[in-house]
ZALUM-213577 format. One record per residue (C-alpha): residue in one letter; x, y, z. Coordinates in Angstrom, 3 decimals, always signed. Layout:
BEGIN
REC   residu          X          Y          Z
REC        A          X          Y          Z
...
//
This chain:
BEGIN
REC   residu          X          Y          Z
REC        X     +7.247    +16.993    +26.487
REC        X     +4.192    +14.785    +27.538
REC        X     +2.856    +14.869    +30.789
REC        X     +4.104    +12.206    +33.329
REC        X     +0.611    +12.255    +35.182
REC        X     -3.283    +11.828    +34.414
REC        X     -6.126    +13.110    +36.078
REC        X     -9.774    +11.271    +35.804
REC        X    -12.840    +11.628    +37.423
REC        X    -14.740     +9.078    +39.849
REC        X    -18.107     +8.169    +39.756
REC        X    -18.528    +10.379    +43.162
REC        X    -17.245    +13.728    +41.887
REC        X    -13.339    +13.444    +43.068
REC        X    -10.078    +13.066    +40.991
REC        X     -7.611    +10.206    +40.773
REC        X     -3.631    +10.921    +39.861
REC        X     -1.538     +8.541    +37.978
REC        X     +0.941     +7.924    +36.294
REC        X     +0.457     +8.651    +32.434
REC        X     -0.329     +5.573    +30.326
REC        X     -1.909     +3.994    +33.339
REC        X     -5.092     +1.313    +32.654
REC        X     -8.112     +0.946    +34.268
REC        X     -6.797     -1.933    +36.195
REC        X     -4.036     +0.515    +37.362
REC        X     -6.975     +2.450    +38.559
REC        X     -8.681     -0.652    +40.232
REC        X     -5.154     -1.534    +41.958
REC        X     -4.923     +2.587    +43.078
REC        X     -8.071     +2.114    +44.203
REC        X     -8.715     -0.655    +46.184
REC        X     -7.414     -4.145    +46.758
REC        X    -11.228     -5.702    +46.840
REC        X    -11.760     -3.412    +43.394
REC        X     -8.565     -4.835    +41.708
REC        X    -10.099     -8.276    +42.137
REC        X    -13.662     -7.287    +41.145
REC        X    -12.714     -5.242    +38.235
REC        X    -14.151     -6.186    +35.024
REC        X    -13.638     -3.143    +32.939
REC        X    -14.128     +0.234    +32.979
REC        X    -17.039     +2.647    +31.839
REC        X    -15.248     +6.103    +30.181
REC        X    -17.430     +8.475    +29.396
REC        X    -19.950     +6.517    +28.947
REC        X    -17.847     +4.093    +27.029
REC        X    -17.269     +0.493    +28.220
REC        X    -13.549     -1.021    +27.549
REC        X    -10.555     -3.297    +28.690
REC        X     -9.281     -2.610    +31.954
REC        X     -5.825     -2.930    +30.306
REC        X     -6.942     +0.136    +27.840
REC        X     -5.159     +3.093    +29.159
REC        X     -7.095     +5.782    +30.437
REC        X     -7.388     +8.907    +28.692
REC        X     -6.724    +12.492    +30.874
REC        X     -9.774    +14.359    +32.545
REC        X    -12.115    +11.315    +31.663
REC        X    -14.980    +10.483    +34.146
REC        X    -14.416     +6.980    +34.663
REC        X    -15.938     +3.975    +36.546
REC        X    -15.216     +0.571    +37.298
REC        X    -17.664     -2.521    +36.359
REC        X    -17.693     -5.421    +38.493
REC        X    -20.647     -8.242    +38.359
REC        X    -23.124     -5.248    +40.123
REC        X    -22.837     -2.815    +37.051
REC        X    -25.447     -4.563    +34.854
REC        X    -23.655     -3.719    +31.561
REC        X    -20.634     -6.063    +32.877
REC        X    -23.626     -8.804    +31.738
REC        X    -22.943     -7.786    +28.076
REC        X    -19.286     -8.081    +28.735
REC        X    -19.076    -11.189    +30.021
REC        X    -21.704    -12.889    +27.507
REC        X    -18.909    -10.917    +24.645
REC        X    -16.009    -12.709    +26.236
REC        X    -18.522    -15.411    +26.760
REC        X    -19.488    -16.431    +22.690
REC        X    -15.956    -16.536    +22.307
REC        X    -14.766    -18.809    +24.479
REC        X    -16.973    -20.663    +22.320
REC        X    -15.837    -19.868    +19.650
REC        X    -12.684    -20.626    +20.847
REC        X    -13.484    -24.294    +21.930
REC        X    -14.801    -24.547    +18.238
REC        X    -11.987    -23.617    +16.241
REC        X    -10.347    -25.850    +18.681
REC        X    -12.365    -29.031    +17.553
REC        X    -12.954    -27.859    +14.065
REC        X     -9.915    -26.436    +12.972
REC        X    -11.592    -25.240     +9.608
REC        X    -14.257    -23.490    +10.607
REC        X    -15.130    -20.029     +9.746
REC        X    -15.719    -17.784    +11.830
REC        X    -18.983    -15.317    +11.759
REC        X    -20.238    -12.810    +14.354
REC        X    -20.904    -13.425    +18.338
REC        X    -22.196    -10.588    +19.942
REC        X    -24.239    -10.699    +23.620
REC        X    -27.936    -10.954    +23.001
REC        X    -30.447    -10.647    +25.858
REC        X    -30.341    -13.261    +28.557
REC        X    -26.786    -15.219    +26.335
REC        X    -24.727    -14.749    +23.292
REC        X    -24.605    -16.485    +19.761
REC        X    -21.531    -17.108    +17.319
REC        X    -21.813    -18.365    +13.836
REC        X    -19.560    -20.591    +11.891
REC        X    -19.168    -22.553     +9.194
REC        X    -18.122    -25.884     +9.341
REC        X    -19.853    -27.586     +6.634
REC        X    -22.974    -29.399     +8.234
REC        X    -25.022    -28.666    +11.314
REC        X    -23.973    -28.427    +14.891
REC        X    -25.676    -32.069    +16.784
REC        X    -26.260    -32.445    +20.585
REC        X    -23.410    -34.398    +20.544
REC        X    -21.202    -31.863    +18.992
REC        X    -22.698    -29.138    +22.193
REC        X    -21.921    -31.750    +24.458
REC        X    -18.374    -31.108    +23.201
REC        X    -18.091    -28.198    +22.160
REC        X    -19.245    -27.350    +25.834
REC        X    -16.821    -29.498    +27.550
REC        X    -13.908    -27.740    +25.660
REC        X    -15.252    -24.473    +26.776
REC        X    -14.497    -25.463    +30.202
REC        X    -10.753    -26.372    +29.337
REC        X    -10.796    -22.890    +27.622
REC        X    -11.948    -20.684    +31.184
REC        X     -9.377    -23.308    +33.427
REC        X     -6.348    -22.294    +31.331
REC        X     -7.438    -18.625    +32.071
REC        X     -6.230    -17.254    +28.995
REC        X     -6.086    -13.352    +28.853
REC        X     -8.158    -11.167    +26.302
REC        X     -5.715     -9.376    +24.507
REC        X     -6.173     -5.955    +22.666
REC        X     -4.405     -4.940    +18.773
REC        X     -4.972     -2.307    +17.122
REC        X     -3.690     -3.061    +13.769
REC        X     -3.660     -2.444     +9.780
REC        X     -6.186     -2.512     +7.916
REC        X     -3.231     -4.828     +5.464
REC        X     -2.592     -6.840     +8.781
REC        X     -5.846     -7.568     +9.377
REC        X     -6.233     -9.269     +6.161
REC        X     -2.747    -11.035     +6.677
REC        X     -4.427    -12.341     +9.884
REC        X     -7.216    -13.807     +8.518
REC        X     -6.593    -14.559     +5.248
REC        X     -8.243    -18.231     +5.103
REC        X    -11.351    -16.874     +6.972
REC        X    -13.231    -15.777     +4.004
REC        X    -16.062    -13.918     +6.671
REC        X    -13.587    -12.575     +7.866
REC        X    -12.233    -10.853     +5.148
REC        X    -16.016     -9.865     +4.160
REC        X    -16.392     -7.897     +7.304
REC        X    -12.465     -5.930     +6.829
REC        X    -13.519     -4.592     +3.392
REC        X    -16.666     -2.907     +5.037
REC        X    -14.845     -0.951     +7.374
REC        X    -14.460     +2.573     +6.970
REC        X    -11.003     +3.789     +5.880
REC        X    -10.872     +5.688     +9.242
REC        X    -12.438     +3.109    +11.589
REC        X    -10.160     +1.651    +14.238
REC        X     -9.639     -1.924    +13.585
REC        X     -9.229     -4.147    +16.577
REC        X     -8.692     -8.255    +16.891
REC        X     -8.417    -10.070    +20.319
REC        X     -6.573    -13.094    +21.124
REC        X     -7.352    -15.482    +24.145
REC        X     -5.283    -18.407    +23.695
REC        X     -4.727    -20.093    +20.581
REC        X     -7.524    -17.851    +19.670
REC        X     -8.106    -14.418    +17.179
REC        X    -10.930    -12.678    +16.162
REC        X    -11.490     -9.336    +14.935
REC        X    -13.713     -7.289    +17.576
REC        X    -14.421     -4.162    +19.212
REC        X    -14.691     -5.541    +22.480
REC        X    -14.955     -5.223    +25.301
REC        X    -13.898     -8.151    +26.930
REC        X    -13.014     -9.513    +30.717
REC        X     -9.394     -9.822    +31.808
REC        X     -9.170    -13.214    +30.940
REC        X    -11.246    -16.456    +29.966
REC        X    -10.809    -17.400    +33.653
REC        X    -13.476    -15.189    +35.265
REC        X    -16.555    -16.602    +33.049
REC        X    -17.573    -19.198    +35.359
REC        X    -21.211    -20.084    +34.615
REC        X    -21.996    -20.772    +31.455
REC        X    -24.511    -23.217    +29.343
REC        X    -25.223    -24.188    +25.439
REC        X    -28.561    -24.002    +24.429
REC        X    -29.141    -25.168    +20.798
REC        X    -27.943    -24.244    +17.533
REC        X    -30.213    -23.461    +14.505
REC        X    -28.999    -22.831    +10.895
REC        X    -28.660    -18.442    +10.300
REC        X    -28.175    -16.911     +7.104
REC        X    -24.719    -15.089     +6.914
REC        X    -26.210    -11.613     +8.069
REC        X    -28.984    -12.025     +7.354
REC        X    -29.267    -12.594     +3.772
REC        X    -31.324    -15.421     +2.713
REC        X    -29.546    -15.101     -0.784
REC        X    -25.724    -15.974     +1.392
REC        X    -24.611    -19.406     +3.102
REC        X    -26.327    -20.855     +5.591
REC        X    -23.974    -20.978     +8.855
REC        X    -24.753    -23.137    +12.091
REC        X    -25.492    -20.443    +15.347
REC        X    -24.913    -21.995    +18.187
REC        X    -26.831    -20.020    +21.373
REC        X    -25.784    -20.692    +24.828
REC        X    -25.862    -17.888    +28.528
REC        X    -23.775    -17.434    +30.918
REC        X    -24.415    -15.422    +33.998
REC        X    -22.040    -14.175    +37.243
REC        X    -23.679    -16.759    +39.308
REC        X    -24.387    -20.531    +39.417
REC        X    -28.016    -19.923    +41.277
REC        X    -28.742    -17.017    +38.536
REC        X    -28.125    -19.863    +36.028
REC        X    -29.588    -22.467    +37.210
REC        X    -32.752    -20.021    +37.324
REC        X    -32.831    -19.246    +33.285
REC        X    -32.380    -23.018    +32.319
REC        X    -35.577    -23.762    +34.653
REC        X    -36.873    -20.479    +33.397
REC        X    -37.075    -21.586    +29.714
REC        X    -37.675    -25.115    +30.917
REC        X    -40.685    -23.946    +32.056
REC        X    -41.465    -21.800    +28.831
REC        X    -41.085    -25.004    +27.107
REC        X    -43.641    -26.732    +28.960
REC        X    -46.435    -24.206    +28.205
REC        X    -45.245    -23.776    +24.456
REC        X    -48.427    -23.766    +21.894
REC        X    -47.337    -26.361    +20.019
REC        X    -46.457    -28.491    +23.223
REC        X    -49.578    -28.378    +24.840
REC        X    -51.597    -27.763    +21.170
REC        X    -50.355    -31.725    +20.456
REC        X    -51.440    -32.644    +24.005
REC        X    -54.555    -31.032    +23.987
REC        X    -55.550    -32.592    +21.055
REC        X    -56.617    -28.757    +19.630
REC        X    -54.655    -27.981    +16.237
REC        X    -52.801    -30.102    +13.841
REC        X    -50.275    -28.601    +10.768
REC        X    -50.290    -31.304     +7.846
REC        X    -47.311    -30.538     +5.421
REC        X    -49.547    -31.398     +2.224
REC        X    -52.282    -28.436     +2.973
REC        X    -49.420    -26.101     +3.622
REC        X    -47.186    -24.544     +6.194
REC        X    -48.622    -22.813     +9.108
REC        X    -51.803    -23.316     +7.654
REC        X    -53.320    -24.349    +10.820
REC        X    -56.766    -27.425    +10.991
REC        X    -58.366    -27.268    +14.040
REC        X    -60.186    -30.168    +16.065
REC        X    -62.978    -29.873    +18.017
REC        X    -61.152    -29.293    +21.350
REC        X    -59.477    -25.938    +18.971
REC        X    -62.645    -25.493    +16.910
REC        X    -65.056    -24.591    +20.110
REC        X    -62.400    -22.148    +21.587
REC        X    -61.248    -20.291    +18.900
REC        X    -65.513    -20.106    +18.365
REC        X    -65.823    -19.046    +21.693
REC        X    -62.806    -16.228    +21.278
REC        X    -64.389    -15.192    +18.279
REC        X    -67.743    -14.338    +19.904
REC        X    -66.262    -12.782    +22.939
REC        X    -64.289    -10.341    +20.745
REC        X    -67.425     -9.533    +18.566
REC        X    -69.283     -8.998    +21.525
REC        X    -66.521     -6.851    +22.563
REC        X    -66.490     -4.838    +19.430
REC        X    -69.833     -4.252    +19.755
REC        X    -70.435     -3.495    +23.148
REC        X    -67.733     -0.687    +22.880
REC        X    -69.599     +1.131    +19.547
REC        X    -67.146     -0.225    +16.904
REC        X    -68.895     -1.934    +13.801
REC        X    -68.516     -5.466    +11.977
REC        X    -66.533     -6.159     +8.654
REC        X    -66.326     -8.815     +6.833
REC        X    -63.848     -8.958     +3.858
REC        X    -64.808    -11.363     +0.539
REC        X    -62.464    -14.890     +0.428
REC        X    -60.456    -13.721     -2.592
REC        X    -59.365    -10.782     -4.522
REC        X    -57.312     -9.176     -7.374
REC        X    -53.851     -9.842     -6.275
REC        X    -53.047     -6.106     -7.752
REC        X    -55.845     -4.581     -5.112
REC        X    -54.522     -7.203     -2.582
REC        X    -50.702     -6.081     -2.778
REC        X    -51.529     -3.009     -0.818
REC        X    -50.367     -3.316     +2.609
REC        X    -53.687     -3.560     +4.081
REC        X    -54.621     -6.619     +2.283
REC        X    -51.367     -8.043     +4.533
REC        X    -52.796    -11.122     +5.074
REC        X    -54.140    -12.701     +1.562
REC        X    -52.491    -15.278     +0.082
REC        X    -51.384    -15.495     -3.746
REC        X    -52.780    -18.346     -6.046
REC        X    -50.931    -18.275     -9.300
REC        X    -52.767    -18.207    -13.365
REC        X    -55.832    -18.808    -11.635
REC        X    -58.539    -18.354    -14.322
REC        X    -62.306    -17.067    -14.265
REC        X    -65.365    -16.600    -16.810
REC        X    -65.472    -12.843    -15.619
REC        X    -62.032    -11.805    -15.916
REC        X    -59.713    -14.554    -18.002
REC        X    -56.286    -14.898    -16.904
REC        X    -55.717    -13.008    -14.080
REC        X    -53.742    -13.585    -10.589
REC        X    -56.138    -13.648     -7.795
REC        X    -55.573    -13.499     -4.062
REC        X    -57.317    -16.440     -1.427
REC        X    -56.781    -16.477     +2.198
REC        X    -58.709    -19.304     +4.494
REC        X    -61.557    -19.163     +6.724
REC        X    -63.173    -21.672     +9.968
REC        X    -65.483    -24.443     +8.133
REC        X    -67.885    -26.394     +9.970
REC        X    -69.339    -30.225     +9.689
REC        X    -70.955    -33.006    +11.078
REC        X    -68.374    -35.990    +12.302
//
């Protein structure tokens, strides 16, 4: 006969007895109504889980609220699912990639057959507000591999992910309202717990980071527990944009990049050239003062030699011909030039 009760260990070392099958939410209620309202997730022997999962007997547990640093990752993971829910409502045939929390936010990868424009992000964010207001609970299910394939039969990205799962790996899916996703969790109790978020931008991203695979569209966002924290983060982003070297370089007429010269190759203007010159001279002076010796390498060398990691900064010019070596691959790197205007 299975035991009728379980006992868990709280952070202060005290023990709490609960009915068998009790969840993290049940524990929070047993401790007090304030904690029950504030609870977002539960930590079981260091592993963060949903509040609705049953508690194992004899484990050390703690309730996560918005005061716990790990709770922010849970909030952002759930925010990513709210994003995917909104995208699927606006683009029903969208294929869904990965959607993890990241530092300061979250992202989700989608395939809708085209890039997302600013007007798309605006519409998606509005739809996210609707999903939050609906307060859909995040419901976790553990399913068989066959059931998982059945649920995601129209989404080849998810089917590929299912094939990668080990034979003994638990397969779980999460549902919030109309959206179902293959996911390990954990999540906050419901979409209504996500109050302060903002979509930032969209960018292309290869499926699984492989440039040989299809290009997906990644939407980045951020989420916080307070409006003040969200606004402060957005201000930091705005200040960082003002200090972006691409912006400052143009404003101060330091340099330019021309595609016909080559992507990423800097053409220093007089203002930038003098900064470059002074910085190099300062560095060389410091090097000499500290007892180092200067060494200058050739501007070109054989491709075979410079393919070694030591010469990683060289660029190859294919099938160049020289009188001394015949047809061979050489490498060339660009150095600053001076002139009078």
